[in-house]
N, C-alpha and C positions, 0 to 999 in steps of 0.2 A: 463680272469678276467677283463682286461681293458675295454672290450666291455660292460660288465655288469655294471661297474661303470659309464660309459658314458651314458648308457640308464637310469640308476637311476638318474644321475645328470640332464639329459635332461628332464625326467619326473618331477622332482622337479621344474625345471624352468618353465615348461609348467603349472604345477598346480599353481605356484605362480602368473603367468601372468593371468590365468583365474580368480583368486579370487581378483585381484588387484582393488582397488577402484579408482585408477588413471584413469582407462578407463571410469568410470561412476562418474564424479565429482558431488558432492552433492551441492545443491543450498546453497548459502550464503546470509544472509540478506544484502540488499543494500538500499541506499536512492534514492528515485525518486523525482524529482521536477515536479509538475504539473504546467504548464503555462496556466493560465485561461485567455484567450484572449477575448475581446469584439470586434468582427469584424462587429457588427450590426450597425443599424442606430440610436440607442439611448442608454442612460445609462441603465444598468441592475443592479440588486441587488442580493447579496448572503446573507446568514445568517452565522454569525460567533459566535461560542461559545467557545472561546479560540483558536479554529482552524476553518477554513472554513468547513461547513458541506458538506459532500459527502459520498458516499458509494463505496466500491470496491467489485466487484463480480467476482468469479472464474467462467470461462466459461467451465471448465472441467465437465464431466458428473459424478454426477449430478451437475447442475449449483447451486451455493450457494454463499451467502454473506459472506465476510471476516470480522471478528470482528476486529475493529481498536483499537489501544492503546489510552488510555486516555491522555489528555493534560498534566496532572500532575500525572501520574500513578506510583505506587510503583512496581518495577520489583522484582519478587521473588529472594531471595538470595542476594539482594543488599540493600544498605541503601536507604531509601525513600527520594526523593527530597523535598526541602522546596519550596513551591509554593505560589505565591501571587495571587491577583485578576487579572483577565484578561477580555478583552472586550467580551461582549455578546450583539449582535444586528446586524442590517443591515450593509452591507458593499457595497458601490457603486463601480461599474466598468464602467467608462466612455467609450464612443466610442473611439476606437483606443488605448486603454490602456489594461494592464493586471495585474493580481495579481498572486503571486506564492504561492504554498502550498507544503510542503514536506511530504513524506510518506515513512515509512520503510517497506520493503517487508517481513513482518512477519504476522502470524496469532496470535491472542492473546486469551488466555484462562485465566479465573480467578480462583484462588485457595484460600481457607480459610487459615488464619494464626492463630497461637496459641494465638495471642492477641485479637482474635475475629474480626479482619478486613479481608481484602483480598489483594492479590497481583496478578500481571500479569505474566504469563509465555509466553514467545515469542519464536515462532518457525519459521524458514525460510520457505517461501512459495515455493512450487515446481515450476519448470519451466512450462510455459504454457500460455494460453490465459486468460486475465483479462479485466475488463471494469470498468471505473470510471463513476459514475453518480453524477452530481452536480445539486441541485435544483437552478433554476434561476427565479427571480421574476421581474415583470415589473415595480413595484413602491416600494418606501420606505415602505409605509403602508402594502403592500402585504408581503414584506419580514419580517416585524415586526410581522405580524400575521401568517406568514408561510402559506399563502393561495394564490391561483391563480397562482401558479408557474408552470413551465414546467421543463423538465430535459434535460440538456446538457450531452451527453455521448461520450466517446471515448474508443475504444478497443485498447489494447496493448499486447505485448508478453514479458514475462520474460524468460530469461534475456534480458534486453534492450541493444541495441547497444550503446546507450548513456544513460544519466541519466535523460532525459527530455521527458515528454509526453505533447503535445499541446492539449488543450481542447478549442474548439470554443464555446463561451457563447452567442453571439449575433445572431439575426435573420437577415440575409442579405436581401437586397431589391430584 
């Protein structure tokens, strides 16, 4: 009888270990800082509309763009923030300097609310390969018109070993 109990107890331990989520940790949202460096030979311009404009792309099959949270978004199930005006226009990045921009590692979906508006639902992104693409403009006028730009890109992996991703904006000689 003791042997039978031992086998049952061992089987229960093995079953518990196989179904344990501790072996497969689920991604948790984190904050990433993009360091946007101008390592080129002249000032470049970005466009800011409360935050610097950029896109995040998941490089998993199928490759797809990640919807970003709004600058003053109302998260579902929480009280909406009170937001004021924010800057919208060109932002210069002189040679040898950098700007930083923060991003939360979540995908965002919009849901209708009973009041007729909408709210954002945020879900942690899975681990894997991603890319940031930042439109970079050669002149203030080009940035204002959002024309004649090129794209500075940097790939990275989640989870990050640190919380920083460097993005080179300038064209080196």
